[in-house]
DOSE-850462 format. One record per residue: residue number from 1; residue in one letter; x, y, z of N, C-alpha, C in turn. Coordinates in steps of 0.02 Angstrom, whole numbers, m for minus. Layout:
# residues N
(r NUM, "a", (X, Y, Z), (X, Y, Z), (X, Y, Z))
...
//
This chain:
# residues 323
(r 1, "m", (m337, 1232, 330), (m315, 1299, 349), (m255, 1318, 306))
(r 2, "s", (m258, 1373, 271), (m202, 1393, 229), (m147, 1423, 272))
(r 3, "h", (m87, 1422, 244), (m30, 1451, 281), (m41, 1526, 288))
(r 4, "m", (m37, 1551, 348), (m47, 1622, 361), (18, 1652, 386))
(r 5, "e", (39, 1706, 356), (101, 1738, 377), (89, 1773, 444))
(r 6, "m", (136, 1763, 489), (131, 1796, 553), (167, 1863, 549))
(r 7, "p", (142, 1915, 582), (178, 1979, 582), (245, 1970, 616))
(r 8, "p", (298, 2003, 591), (364, 1994, 621), (366, 2017, 693))
(r 9, "l", (398, 1978, 736), (405, 1997, 806), (469, 2037, 816))
(r 10, "q", (467, 2079, 866), (530, 2110, 887), (574, 2055, 915))
(r 11, "e", (640, 2065, 911), (686, 2013, 933), (673, 1992, 1005))
(r 12, "s", (658, 2041, 1048), (646, 2024, 1118), (585, 1979, 1125))
(r 13, "g", (532, 1994, 1085), (473, 1952, 1088), (487, 1882, 1062))
(r 14, "l", (527, 1878, 1009), (544, 1813, 980), (584, 1772, 1030))
(r 15, "e", (632, 1804, 1064), (673, 1768, 1112), (632, 1745, 1172))
(r 16, "t", (584, 1785, 1192), (540, 1765, 1248), (499, 1704, 1228))
(r 17, "m", (472, 1706, 1168), (434, 1649, 1144), (478, 1588, 1136))
(r 18, "r", (540, 1597, 1113), (586, 1541, 1105), (602, 1509, 1172))
(r 19, "r", (614, 1550, 1223), (629, 1522, 1289), (569, 1485, 1318))
(r 20, "a", (509, 1513, 1308), (449, 1480, 1332), (438, 1413, 1297))
(r 21, "a", (448, 1413, 1231), (440, 1351, 1194), (490, 1299, 1216))
(r 22, "q", (552, 1320, 1227), (603, 1272, 1249), (587, 1244, 1317))
(r 23, "e", (559, 1285, 1360), (538, 1260, 1426), (485, 1205, 1418))
(r 24, "l", (438, 1216, 1373), (386, 1166, 1362), (414, 1104, 1328))
(r 25, "i", (462, 1113, 1283), (495, 1056, 1251), (532, 1014, 1303))
(r 26, "d", (566, 1048, 1348), (602, 1011, 1401), (555, 971, 1444))
(r 27, "r", (496, 1000, 1458), (447, 964, 1498), (422, 902, 1460))
(r 28, "a", (412, 910, 1396), (390, 853, 1355), (442, 798, 1357))
(r 29, "h", (505, 816, 1349), (559, 767, 1350), (561, 730, 1417))
(r 30, "e", (552, 766, 1471), (552, 734, 1537), (495, 684, 1542))
(r 31, "d", (436, 703, 1519), (378, 659, 1523), (388, 596, 1480))
(r 32, "i", (412, 606, 1420), (421, 549, 1374), (475, 502, 1401))
(r 33, "n", (529, 530, 1427), (581, 488, 1456), (554, 447, 1515))
(r 34, "a", (509, 476, 1553), (482, 441, 1612), (430, 389, 1593))
(r 35, "l", (390, 405, 1542), (333, 361, 1525), (349, 307, 1475))
(r 36, "y", (393, 322, 1427), (402, 277, 1370), (476, 257, 1364))
(r 37, "r", (492, 207, 1402), (562, 187, 1408), (577, 124, 1368))
(r 38, "q", (640, 118, 1349), (663, 59, 1314), (690, 6, 1362))
(r 39, "d", (708, 27, 1423), (745, m18, 1467), (701, m54, 1518))
(r 40, "t", (635, m47, 1512), (592, m82, 1560), (589, m157, 1544))
(r 41, "d", (581, m198, 1596), (577, m270, 1585), (506, m294, 1572))
(r 42, "k", (460, m246, 1563), (390, m263, 1548), (377, m250, 1474))
(r 43, "p", (373, m302, 1432), (365, m292, 1360), (307, m247, 1340))
(r 44, "l", (251, m251, 1376), (193, m210, 1358), (206, m136, 1369))
(r 45, "e", (251, m120, 1416), (267, m50, 1430), (329, m27, 1392))
(r 46, "r", (365, m72, 1363), (428, m55, 1329), (413, m19, 1263))
(r 47, "r", (446, 37, 1253), (436, 75, 1191), (502, 76, 1152))
(r 48, "e", (507, 30, 1105), (568, 27, 1064), (568, 82, 1011))
(r 49, "y", (509, 105, 991), (505, 155, 938), (478, 222, 964))
(r 50, "h", (419, 221, 996), (388, 283, 1019), (419, 305, 1084))
(r 51, "n", (481, 327, 1080), (518, 350, 1138), (550, 417, 1123))
(r 52, "i", (595, 439, 1165), (624, 506, 1157), (664, 511, 1093))
(r 53, "g", (692, 456, 1069), (730, 458, 1007), (686, 477, 948))
(r 54, "h", (627, 447, 943), (581, 464, 889), (559, 537, 895))
(r 55, "t", (542, 558, 955), (519, 627, 965), (572, 677, 942))
(r 56, "k", (633, 667, 964), (686, 714, 944), (700, 711, 869))
(r 57, "g", (691, 652, 840), (701, 646, 768), (649, 686, 730))
(r 58, "v", (586, 684, 753), (533, 722, 720), (546, 797, 728))
(r 59, "e", (569, 817, 787), (587, 888, 797), (640, 910, 747))
(r 60, "k", (693, 870, 742), (749, 888, 698), (727, 890, 625))
(r 61, "n", (688, 841, 604), (669, 837, 534), (617, 890, 515))
(r 62, "a", (572, 906, 561), (524, 960, 548), (561, 1026, 538))
(r 63, "e", (610, 1037, 580), (650, 1098, 573), (688, 1099, 507))
(r 64, "r", (716, 1041, 487), (752, 1038, 424), (707, 1055, 365))
(r 65, "i", (646, 1029, 366), (599, 1042, 311), (582, 1116, 308))
(r 66, "l", (567, 1146, 365), (548, 1217, 365), (607, 1261, 345))
(r 67, "r", (666, 1246, 370), (724, 1287, 352), (740, 1279, 277))
(r 68, "t", (728, 1221, 251), (740, 1211, 179), (692, 1254, 138))
(r 69, "i", (629, 1257, 158), (580, 1301, 124), (601, 1374, 131))
(r 70, "q", (622, 1391, 191), (642, 1460, 207), (700, 1481, 162))
(r 71, "e", (749, 1438, 155), (809, 1455, 115), (795, 1453, 40))
(r 72, "a", (749, 1408, 19), (735, 1402, m52), (694, 1461, m79))
(r 73, "d", (650, 1488, m37), (608, 1544, m60), (586, 1584, 1))
(r 74, "s", (623, 1636, 16), (608, 1677, 75), (542, 1714, 69))
(r 75, "s", (516, 1721, 7), (454, 1759, m3), (392, 1721, 23))
(r 76, "l", (401, 1656, 40), (344, 1617, 63), (325, 1632, 135))
(r 77, "g", (367, 1669, 170), (349, 1693, 236), (359, 1645, 293))
(r 78, "v", (400, 1593, 284), (417, 1549, 340), (465, 1586, 385))
(r 79, "t", (446, 1593, 447), (483, 1636, 494), (520, 1594, 547))
(r 80, "p", (568, 1625, 582), (599, 1590, 639), (547, 1568, 690))
(r 81, "r", (494, 1606, 697), (441, 1587, 744), (407, 1523, 723))
(r 82, "d", (397, 1515, 657), (368, 1453, 631), (411, 1393, 649))
(r 83, "v", (477, 1402, 643), (523, 1347, 658), (518, 1328, 731))
(r 84, "i", (515, 1377, 775), (509, 1364, 847), (444, 1327, 861))
(r 85, "l", (389, 1351, 832), (325, 1320, 844), (323, 1248, 818))
(r 86, "a", (355, 1236, 761), (357, 1168, 733), (394, 1121, 780))
(r 87, "r", (450, 1143, 807), (488, 1101, 855), (446, 1087, 917))
(r 88, "l", (409, 1137, 940), (367, 1127, 999), (312, 1076, 985))
(r 89, "i", (280, 1083, 928), (227, 1035, 910), (255, 965, 903))
(r 90, "a", (312, 959, 871), (344, 893, 862), (360, 861, 929))
(r 91, "a", (380, 901, 977), (398, 875, 1044), (337, 844, 1078))
(r 92, "y", (277, 867, 1062), (217, 844, 1095), (174, 796, 1053))
(r 93, "h", (192, 785, 991), (146, 749, 946), (131, 678, 969))
(r 94, "d", (177, 648, 1008), (167, 579, 1033), (170, 575, 1109))
(r 95, "i", (155, 630, 1143), (164, 629, 1216), (113, 584, 1250))
(r 96, "d", (56, 572, 1218), (8, 522, 1243), (14, 460, 1200))
(r 97, "q", (31, 404, 1231), (36, 340, 1196), (m8, 288, 1230))
(r 98, "s", (m69, 309, 1247), (m116, 263, 1280), (m129, 203, 1236))
(r 99, "q", (m140, 146, 1267), (m150, 85, 1229), (m205, 42, 1260))
(r 100, "d", (m235, 2, 1218), (m285, m47, 1238), (m250, m113, 1251))
(r 101, "k", (m288, m163, 1271), (m258, m230, 1275), (m234, m251, 1206))
(r 102, "p", (m180, m288, 1202), (m154, m308, 1137), (m206, m347, 1096))
(r 103, "n", (m200, m340, 1031), (m240, m381, 986), (m214, m453, 987))
(r 104, "e", (m257, m501, 999), (m237, m571, 1001), (m260, m603, 935))
(r 105, "v", (m212, m623, 894), (m227, m651, 829), (m206, m725, 828))
(r 106, "k", (m254, m769, 818), (m239, m841, 817), (m220, m862, 747))
(r 107, "e", (m167, m902, 741), (m143, m926, 677), (m127, m1000, 682))
(r 108, "n", (m140, m1036, 627), (m123, m1107, 625), (m51, m1113, 601))
(r 109, "v", (m9, m1141, 643), (62, m1149, 628), (80, m1222, 633))
(r 110, "e", (94, m1252, 577), (115, m1322, 574), (64, m1367, 610))
(r 111, "g", (0, m1352, 599), (m52, m1394, 627), (m72, m1377, 698))
(r 112, "e", (m41, m1326, 727), (m59, m1306, 796), (m76, m1233, 797))
(r 113, "e", (m124, m1215, 839), (m146, m1146, 845), (m100, m1107, 891))
(r 114, "l", (m71, m1053, 865), (m29, m1008, 905), (m61, m939, 905))
(r 115, "t", (m46, m901, 956), (m76, m834, 963), (m22, m781, 955))
(r 116, "k", (m34, m736, 909), (9, m678, 899), (m21, m620, 937))
(r 117, "s", (20, m586, 976), (m4, m530, 1018), (27, m465, 992))
(r 118, "l", (m15, m419, 969), (8, m358, 938), (m16, m297, 978))
(r 119, "r", (28, m248, 986), (10, m187, 1022), (m48, m152, 987))
(r 120, "k", (m94, m126, 1027), (m151, m90, 1001), (m156, m21, 1034))
(r 121, "r", (m148, 30, 994), (m152, 99, 1019), (m222, 127, 1006))
(r 122, "f", (m238, 179, 1043), (m301, 215, 1032), (m290, 268, 978))
(r 123, "i", (m285, 245, 916), (m270, 291, 860), (m323, 345, 855))
(r 124, "a", (m301, 405, 842), (m341, 466, 838), (m353, 496, 907))
(r 125, "t", (m371, 454, 955), (m381, 479, 1023), (m316, 504, 1052))
(r 126, "i", (m261, 467, 1042), (m197, 488, 1071), (m172, 552, 1039))
(r 127, "e", (m186, 562, 975), (m165, 624, 944), (m205, 683, 972))
(r 128, "k", (m271, 673, 981), (m312, 726, 1011), (m288, 741, 1082))
(r 129, "n", (m272, 688, 1119), (m247, 698, 1188), (m181, 735, 1188))
(r 130, "s", (m137, 716, 1142), (m71, 748, 1138), (m79, 823, 1123))
(r 131, "a", (m123, 839, 1076), (m136, 909, 1061), (m164, 945, 1121))
(r 132, "g", (m210, 912, 1157), (m240, 942, 1216), (m190, 957, 1270))
(r 133, "i", (m142, 911, 1280), (m90, 923, 1331), (m49, 985, 1314))
(r 134, "l", (m29, 990, 1251), (11, 1048, 1232), (m30, 1112, 1237))
(r 135, "l", (m92, 1111, 1213), (m133, 1171, 1216), (m144, 1193, 1289))
(r 136, "g", (m153, 1146, 1333), (m161, 1163, 1403), (m100, 1196, 1433))
(r 137, "r", (m42, 1170, 1415), (21, 1199, 1441), (35, 1268, 1410))
(r 138, "m", (17, 1276, 1347), (25, 1342, 1315), (m20, 1393, 1349))
(r 139, "q", (m81, 1373, 1363), (m128, 1419, 1396), (m104, 1437, 1466))
(r 140, "q", (m79, 1387, 1502), (m53, 1400, 1570), (5, 1449, 1567))
(r 141, "m", (49, 1442, 1518), (106, 1487, 1511), (82, 1557, 1493))
(r 142, "n", (31, 1561, 1450), (3, 1626, 1434), (m24, 1661, 1496))
(r 143, "e", (m58, 1623, 1539), (m86, 1653, 1599), (m32, 1676, 1647))
(r 144, "e", (23, 1642, 1647), (78, 1659, 1693), (124, 1714, 1666))
(r 145, "q", (133, 1715, 1600), (185, 1759, 1572), (159, 1807, 1519))
(r 146, "g", (94, 1812, 1508), (68, 1853, 1454), (57, 1811, 1392))
(r 147, "e", (28, 1842, 1340), (9, 1803, 1282), (70, 1789, 1238))
(r 148, "l", (104, 1735, 1254), (161, 1713, 1214), (139, 1674, 1154))
(r 149, "f", (83, 1638, 1161), (57, 1595, 1108), (m12, 1620, 1088))
(r 150, "t", (m22, 1630, 1024), (m83, 1659, 998), (m136, 1606, 982))
(r 151, "e", (m196, 1630, 967), (m248, 1584, 945), (m228, 1550, 880))
(r 152, "h", (m193, 1586, 837), (m168, 1557, 775), (m120, 1499, 791))
(r 153, "d", (m75, 1509, 840), (m30, 1455, 861), (m69, 1393, 882))
(r 154, "k", (m122, 1405, 920), (m162, 1349, 946), (m197, 1312, 890))
(r 155, "d", (m221, 1349, 841), (m252, 1317, 783), (m201, 1273, 746))
(r 156, "i", (m141, 1298, 739), (m88, 1259, 705), (m71, 1196, 745))
(r 157, "v", (m69, 1201, 811), (m56, 1143, 853), (m107, 1088, 839))
(r 158, "k", (m170, 1106, 839), (m222, 1056, 827), (m217, 1027, 756))
(r 159, "e", (m208, 1071, 708), (m203, 1047, 638), (m143, 1001, 629))
(r 160, "a", (m86, 1020, 656), (m24, 983, 644), (m23, 915, 679))
(r 161, "i", (m44, 913, 742), (m41, 849, 777), (m94, 802, 750))
(r 162, "l", (m153, 827, 733), (m204, 783, 704), (m185, 759, 634))
(r 163, "a", (m141, 796, 601), (m117, 774, 535), (m72, 713, 540))
(r 164, "t", (m48, 697, 600), (m5, 638, 609), (m46, 574, 623))
(r 165, "v", (m113, 580, 627), (m154, 520, 636), (m142, 473, 577))
(r 166, "p", (m124, 410, 590), (m108, 365, 534), (m169, 330, 506))
(r 167, "g", (m166, 316, 441), (m213, 272, 408), (m173, 220, 371))
(r 168, "f", (m206, 180, 331), (m170, 128, 294), (m202, 118, 226))
(r 169, "d", (m161, 119, 174), (m184, 107, 106), (m165, 36, 87))
(r 170, "r", (m214, m9, 85), (m200, m79, 71), (m174, m89, 0))
(r 171, "s", (m197, m49, m47), (m175, m57, m116), (m101, m41, m124))
(r 172, "l", (m76, 7, m84), (m6, 25, m86), (35, m10, m32))
(r 173, "g", (1, m38, 17), (37, m72, 71), (77, m25, 114))
(r 174, "t", (49, 34, 127), (88, 83, 165), (43, 127, 208))
(r 175, "v", (75, 165, 252), (40, 209, 298), (23, 275, 263))
(r 176, "t", (m36, 300, 278), (m57, 365, 252), (m69, 413, 310))
(r 177, "q", (m82, 476, 293), (m100, 526, 343), (m163, 562, 317))
(r 178, "p", (m221, 532, 327), (m283, 558, 297), (m302, 628, 317))
(r 179, "n", (m275, 653, 373), (m292, 721, 396), (m243, 773, 370))
(r 180, "l", (m193, 752, 331), (m146, 799, 303), (m172, 823, 235))
(r 181, "h", (m196, 884, 233), (m228, 910, 173), (m181, 956, 135))
(r 182, "e", (m193, 964, 71), (m147, 1001, 28), (m143, 1075, 47))
(r 183, "d", (m196, 1102, 78), (m195, 1173, 97), (m173, 1183, 169))
(r 184, "a", (m144, 1132, 200), (m119, 1139, 269), (m61, 1188, 271))
(r 185, "s", (m47, 1214, 330), (9, 1260, 339), (75, 1224, 327))
(r 186, "f", (127, 1263, 314), (194, 1233, 306), (215, 1198, 370))
(r 187, "i", (196, 1225, 428), (214, 1194, 492), (183, 1125, 496))
(r 188, "t", (119, 1120, 479), (84, 1056, 482), (115, 1006, 434))
(r 189, "k", (130, 1026, 373), (161, 981, 325), (229, 958, 350))
(r 190, "a", (267, 1004, 379), (334, 986, 403), (331, 934, 459))
(r 191, "v", (286, 945, 507), (280, 898, 564), (255, 830, 540))
(r 192, "a", (204, 830, 498), (175, 767, 474), (225, 727, 433))
(r 193, "l", (260, 759, 387), (310, 724, 347), (369, 701, 390))
(r 194, "a", (386, 741, 439), (441, 722, 484), (423, 662, 527))
(r 195, "d", (359, 653, 542), (337, 597, 583), (349, 531, 546))
(r 196, "l", (348, 532, 480), (363, 473, 439), (430, 484, 403))
(r 197, "g", (476, 516, 438), (536, 541, 405), (597, 496, 406))
(r 198, "a", (589, 431, 420), (648, 388, 422), (684, 388, 355))
(r 199, "m", (646, 397, 300), (677, 398, 234), (724, 458, 225))
(r 200, "m", (719, 507, 270), (764, 564, 265), (835, 545, 283))
(r 201, "g", (843, 491, 319), (910, 470, 341), (942, 418, 296))
(r 202, "g", (906, 394, 245), (935, 344, 200), (918, 274, 221))
(r 203, "g", (950, 226, 187), (931, 156, 193), (939, 126, 262))
(r 204, "e", (997, 134, 293), (1008, 102, 357), (962, 130, 411))
(r 205, "e", (952, 195, 410), (907, 225, 460), (836, 200, 450))
(r 206, "f", (815, 193, 387), (748, 167, 373), (740, 96, 400))
(r 207, "l", (790, 53, 387), (786, m16, 411), (784, m19, 487))
(r 208, "e", (825, 20, 519), (827, 18, 592), (762, 45, 621))
(r 209, "d", (733, 96, 589), (669, 122, 611), (615, 67, 608))
(r 210, "g", (616, 30, 552), (568, m24, 545), (578, m79, 597))
(r 211, "n", (641, m94, 612), (656, m143, 664), (626, m123, 731))
(r 212, "r", (634, m59, 747), (608, m35, 812), (531, m40, 814))
(r 213, "v", (499, m25, 759), (426, m31, 757), (405, m104, 768))
(r 214, "f", (438, m150, 734), (422, m221, 741), (432, m243, 813))
(r 215, "r", (489, m226, 843), (502, m248, 912), (452, m219, 961))
(r 216, "e", (431, m158, 949), (382, m127, 994), (314, m159, 989))
(r 217, "d", (293, m176, 928), (225, m198, 917), (213, m272, 928))
(r 218, "n", (264, m313, 919), (255, m386, 925), (267, m408, 998))
(r 219, "i", (215, m399, 1037), (221, m410, 1109), (238, m482, 1126))
(r 220, "d", (208, m530, 1091), (219, m600, 1109), (292, m621, 1098))
(r 221, "i", (325, m593, 1048), (395, m610, 1037), (437, m582, 1094))
(r 222, "a", (423, m520, 1112), (460, m489, 1168), (450, m529, 1232))
(r 223, "e", (389, m552, 1244), (375, m591, 1305), (410, m659, 1302))
(r 224, "a", (410, m690, 1244), (442, m755, 1238), (517, m750, 1251))
(r 225, "l", (547, m695, 1231), (619, m687, 1240), (639, m674, 1313))
(r 226, "e", (589, m662, 1355), (603, m658, 1426), (625, m727, 1453))
(r 227, "h", (602, m780, 1418), (621, m849, 1437), (638, m887, 1373))
(r 228, "p", (694, m871, 1342), (711, m900, 1276), (719, m976, 1277))
(r 229, "e", (734, m1003, 1336), (742, m1075, 1340), (676, m1112, 1330))
(r 230, "m", (620, m1075, 1335), (555, m1106, 1326), (529, m1102, 1254))
(r 231, "i", (567, m1071, 1210), (545, m1064, 1140), (564, m1128, 1103))
(r 232, "d", (513, m1166, 1083), (528, m1229, 1047), (542, m1215, 973))
(r 233, "e", (560, m1267, 936), (581, m1259, 866), (524, m1233, 822))
(r 234, "r", (463, m1254, 837), (406, m1230, 797), (397, m1155, 805))
(r 235, "k", (402, m1132, 868), (396, m1060, 879), (455, m1021, 850))
(r 236, "k", (513, m1050, 851), (570, m1017, 820), (557, m1005, 746))
(r 237, "r", (532, m1057, 712), (517, m1049, 641), (461, m998, 630))
(r 238, "y", (412, m998, 675), (356, m951, 671), (381, m879, 678))
(r 239, "f", (422, m866, 728), (449, m799, 738), (492, m778, 679))
(r 240, "a", (535, m823, 655), (579, m807, 600), (539, m791, 536))
(r 241, "t", (485, m828, 525), (442, m815, 467), (409, m747, 472))
(r 242, "r", (387, m729, 531), (356, m663, 540), (406, m607, 527))
(r 243, "i", (467, m616, 547), (518, m565, 533), (530, m559, 458))
(r 244, "q", (536, m617, 425), (548, m616, 353), (489, m582, 316))
(r 245, "n", (429, m597, 338), (370, m566, 307), (369, m491, 319))
(r 246, "w", (392, m471, 378), (396, m399, 394), (444, m364, 346))
(r 247, "y", (501, m396, 334), (549, m365, 287), (519, m356, 218))
(r 248, "r", (477, m404, 198), (445, m397, 132), (397, m337, 133))
(r 249, "t", (360, m328, 187), (313, m272, 190), (350, m205, 190))
(r 250, "q", (412, m204, 214), (449, m142, 215), (465, m116, 145))
(r 251, "v", (472, m162, 97), (483, m142, 28), (422, m104, 2))
(r 252, "s", (362, m134, 11), (301, m101, m13), (287, m38, 28))
(r 253, "f", (305, m39, 92), (293, 20, 134), (328, 81, 105))
(r 254, "v", (393, 75, 91), (430, 134, 69), (413, 151, m4))
(r 255, "e", (399, 100, m45), (379, 115, m114), (312, 152, m114))
(r 256, "g", (266, 131, m71), (202, 165, m66), (209, 236, m40))
(r 257, "r", (252, 244, 10), (263, 311, 38), (293, 357, m15))
(r 258, "q", (335, 331, m58), (364, 372, m111), (310, 397, m159))
(r 259, "q", (264, 352, m176), (209, 372, m221), (166, 427, m189))
(r 260, "i", (150, 418, m125), (110, 468, m90), (147, 534, m85))
(r 261, "f", (212, 530, m70), (252, 591, m63), (254, 631, m127))
(r 262, "e", (259, 597, m184), (261, 632, m248), (198, 673, m259))
(r 263, "i", (142, 647, m235), (79, 684, m240), (78, 741, m189))
(r 264, "q", (100, 727, m127), (102, 779, m76), (147, 837, m96))
(r 265, "l", (200, 821, m132), (248, 872, m152), (216, 925, m197))
(r 266, "l", (165, 905, m234), (131, 952, m279), (95, 1008, m241))
(r 267, "s", (82, 997, m177), (49, 1049, m137), (98, 1102, m113))
(r 268, "f", (162, 1091, m123), (213, 1141, m107), (222, 1188, m166))
(r 269, "p", (239, 1250, m154), (254, 1295, m211), (311, 1266, m253))
(r 270, "e", (306, 1277, m318), (356, 1249, m364), (427, 1272, m346))
(r 271, "s", (433, 1330, m316), (499, 1358, m301), (537, 1319, m248))
(r 272, "v", (502, 1275, m210), (536, 1239, m157), (533, 1163, m166))
(r 273, "r", (496, 1139, m216), (484, 1067, m222), (548, 1027, m227))
(r 274, "d", (593, 1048, m271), (654, 1009, m281), (696, 1005, m218))
(r 275, "k", (699, 1060, m181), (739, 1061, m120), (709, 1017, m66))
(r 276, "v", (642, 1018, m60), (609, 975, m11), (618, 902, m31))
(r 277, "k", (611, 888, m95), (619, 819, m120), (688, 792, m104))
(r 278, "e", (739, 834, m109), (807, 811, m96), (818, 787, m24))
(r 279, "l", (774, 808, 22), (781, 787, 91), (763, 713, 102))
(r 280, "f", (724, 685, 56), (697, 618, 65), (733, 569, 19))
(r 281, "k", (766, 520, 49), (807, 473, 12), (770, 407, 1))
(r 282, "f", (714, 412, m35), (672, 354, m46), (709, 298, m83))
(r 283, "d", (747, 316, m134), (780, 265, m174), (830, 225, m131))
(r 284, "e", (865, 259, m85), (911, 224, m41), (873, 177, 6))
(r 285, "a", (817, 200, 31), (777, 159, 77), (749, 98, 40))
(r 286, "i", (725, 107, m21), (698, 51, m60), (753, 1, m74))
(r 287, "a", (812, 26, m94), (868, m20, m109), (888, m59, m47))
(r 288, "a", (890, m26, 10), (910, m61, 72), (858, m113, 92))
(r 289, "a", (794, m97, 85), (741, m145, 102), (743, m206, 56))
(r 290, "r", (753, m193, m9), (758, m249, m56), (819, m292, m43))
(r 291, "q", (874, m260, m25), (936, m297, m14), (930, m342, 47))
(r 292, "r", (896, m317, 99), (889, m358, 159), (851, m422, 145))
(r 293, "i", (795, m418, 110), (757, m478, 96), (794, m522, 46))
(r 294, "a", (832, m492, m1), (871, m531, m49), (925, m571, m13))
(r 295, "d", (957, m541, 37), (1010, m576, 74), (982, m639, 107))
(r 296, "i", (923, m632, 137), (892, m690, 171), (873, m743, 120))
(r 297, "e", (842, m723, 65), (820, m772, 15), (879, m804, m20))
(r 298, "n", (931, m766, m34), (991, m794, m66), (1026, m845, m22))
(r 299, "a", (1027, m831, 44), (1058, m878, 90), (1019, m943, 92))
(r 300, "t", (953, m938, 89), (911, m999, 88), (924, m1039, 25))
(r 301, "q", (926, m1005, m32), (938, m1039, m96), (1007, m1072, m99))
(r 302, "a", (1054, m1043, m63), (1122, m1070, m63), (1131, m1125, m11))
(r 303, "g", (1076, m1143, 23), (1080, m1196, 72), (1107, m1174, 139))
(r 304, "r", (1109, m1108, 150), (1132, m1081, 214), (1079, m1035, 244))
(r 305, "p", (1019, m1060, 256), (965, m1016, 281), (984, m985, 348))
(r 306, "y", (959, m925, 358), (971, m891, 421), (944, m934, 479))
(r 307, "s", (982, m939, 530), (959, m974, 591), (910, m928, 628))
(r 308, "f", (875, m957, 675), (831, m917, 718), (869, m860, 750))
(r 309, "e", (929, m876, 776), (969, m825, 810), (989, m769, 762))
(r 310, "q", (1007, m787, 700), (1025, m736, 651), (966, m691, 633))
(r 311, "m", (907, m721, 626), (848, m681, 611), (832, m633, 668))
(r 312, "m", (836, m658, 728), (821, m615, 785), (872, m559, 792))
(r 313, "e", (934, m575, 781), (987, m523, 786), (979, m472, 730))
(r 314, "s", (958, m494, 670), (949, m447, 616), (893, m397, 632))
(r 315, "m", (845, m419, 673), (790, m376, 694), (809, m333, 753))
(r 316, "g", (868, m344, 781), (892, m302, 836), (874, m327, 905))
(r 317, "y", (849, m388, 910), (835, m416, 976), (900, m434, 1010))
(r 318, "a", (902, m422, 1075), (962, m440, 1115), (951, m510, 1142))
(r 319, "l", (985, m559, 1114), (979, m627, 1137), (1029, m640, 1193))
(r 320, "p", (1011, m680, 1243), (1058, m695, 1297), (1118, m733, 1272))
(r 321, "s", (1176, m718, 1299), (1236, m753, 1279), (1235, m825, 1304))
(r 322, "a", (1262, m869, 1264), (1265, m939, 1287), (1317, m946, 1341))
(r 323, "h", (1301, m988, 1390), (1349, m997, 1446), (1380, m1067, 1440))
//
C-alpha cells in the first residue's frame, strides 16, 4: 500500500481524534502492565523485554522517525494525524503475547544431556491478534463517538502491525521483517523500524535491550535461579557459555540489521534519507557489542576468566546476596 496523503483536518477534528487515540493508548498501557509484568515470580509469565517499556519505546521512536521525515521534507505530506496514528499503532503492536509451551532443546554438556528451555511465541498469529484488538476498539469508538477513525486508518493498522512479524536471515545472523515492503506507508515503516529500534539509542541501550531479550527467552535459566543453591558447577559453566555465545550473536545481529537498514533506506525519498539514517547509531551498537565479547575473551586470556556470578550479573540477572 503506497503512502496516501490524508486531507487536512480542522483543528477541532484533529484534537478529537488525538483525545480518542490517547484514550485507546492508555487502555493498551493498562492491559500490558497487567498482563506482561517483570516482577512476577513465575519465569514463564515474566516479561523482561515485551513489557510496557518496550511498547513505550516503540511509540517514542516511531514518532521520532515520522517527525524527522516531516521536518526534513514537508512536501511528503506526513501530518500530525499520521504521528498520532503511528503512536496508537505502536501502543498495540505487542498487546497480544500468546505463547506455546517452551521449546525443549536437549544438548550434550560434558558428557551429560541437559535440556535448554526457550520461550516459544505464536509468531504471526500474535501480530494478527494485536491488530484485531486495536481494530475492534477503534470500531467501538467510532460507534460511540462518530467516525473518528477511517477505513484508511484501519488499513494502515493492519499493514503496520503485520510488518512487525519477525523472520530470520541465517546468512546475516539477524532478524528480518518480511512483511515490510518498500512501498509501505511512512507510518508502517516508522512503526516497523521502531520495533527494532534499540540501535537508535546507541551502544549501551542496544546491549541492555539484548540482555532483556535473553532473560525473557531463556526460561530454564530463570527457573534455575529460583533455587541458585541447586545449580552445580557443570550447569554454571553451561549457563555462562550460553551467555557468551549470545554476546557473539549480538555482533552479527546488529551488523546484519545495518546491512538490511541500508537497503530499506533506499525506499525513502532521497530528501529524507540522511536525516532518517542519523537516527540509527549502528556503529555505536556494533562497537559496544564487540567490546563486550572482547572484554570477556581478554579476561580469559589474561588468566582471569569471568566467574559464573560475573557472567550472570553482566546479563542483568539479580543474584541473591550471600549471607
